[in-house]
C-alpha positions as CSV (number, residue, x, y, z in Angstrom):
1,X,9.5,-0.9,12.4
2,X,7.9,-0.8,15.4
3,X,4.8,-2.7,16.2
4,X,2.5,-0.1,15.4
5,X,3.9,0.3,12.0
6,X,2.6,-2.9,10.5
7,X,0.8,-1.0,7.7
8,X,4.2,0.9,6.8
9,X,6.0,-2.2,6.4
10,X,3.5,-3.4,4.0
11,X,3.3,-0.6,2.2
12,X,6.9,-0.6,1.7
13,X,6.9,-4.6,0.7
14,X,4.5,-3.9,-1.7
15,X,6.1,-0.7,-3.1
16,X,9.1,-3.2,-3.7
17,X,7.4,-6.0,-5.7
18,X,6.1,-3.3,-8.0
19,X,9.1,-1.8,-8.6
20,X,10.4,-5.4,-9.5
21,X,7.5,-6.0,-11.6
22,X,8.0,-2.7,-13.5
23,X,11.8,-1.8,-12.8
24,X,11.6,1.3,-15.1
25,X,9.3,3.0,-12.9
26,X,11.5,2.5,-9.9
27,X,12.1,5.4,-7.4
28,X,14.7,5.7,-4.9
29,X,14.1,5.8,-1.5
30,X,16.1,6.9,1.8
31,X,15.5,6.5,5.3
32,X,17.3,9.5,7.3
33,X,18.1,8.5,10.8
34,X,20.4,10.0,13.3
35,X,23.8,8.3,14.1
36,X,23.3,5.3,16.9
37,X,25.5,5.0,19.5
38,X,25.1,1.6,19.5
39,X,22.5,-0.3,17.6
40,X,20.5,-2.7,19.3
41,X,18.9,-5.9,17.5
42,X,15.9,-3.8,16.6
43,X,17.9,-1.2,15.0
44,X,20.2,-3.9,12.8
45,X,16.6,-5.6,11.9
46,X,15.0,-2.0,10.7
47,X,18.3,-1.4,8.7
48,X,18.4,-4.9,7.2
49,X,14.8,-4.6,6.3
50,X,14.9,-1.5,4.2
51,X,18.3,-1.9,2.5
52,X,16.5,-5.3,1.6
53,X,13.6,-3.4,-0.4
54,X,15.6,-1.1,-1.7
55,X,16.2,2.3,0.7
56,X,19.4,3.6,1.2
57,X,20.2,4.7,4.9
58,X,21.5,7.9,5.5
59,X,22.8,8.9,9.1
60,X,23.2,12.3,10.4
61,X,25.0,13.7,13.7
62,X,21.8,14.5,15.6
63,X,17.7,15.0,14.9
64,X,19.1,18.7,13.8
65,X,20.6,17.3,10.8
66,X,17.0,16.0,10.2
67,X,14.8,18.9,10.8
68,X,16.8,22.4,11.1
69,X,20.0,21.6,8.8
70,X,18.4,21.2,5.6
71,X,16.1,24.1,5.9
72,X,18.9,26.8,6.9
């Protein structure tokens, strides 16, 4: 996560805590991102964090796969 996304990170951690406390209420989560040619440490950290709190990474070929293709 970027430095300006502290609230989002906190919210996701609280979501994970809530679902651990009430597993019958758990919902799936996904993070959709274009494939990176070469992931840097920040990208790897973000992926590990999201997987650690139960999100599944979905990679697309490019941004069009996120914003245009699903609606076509």
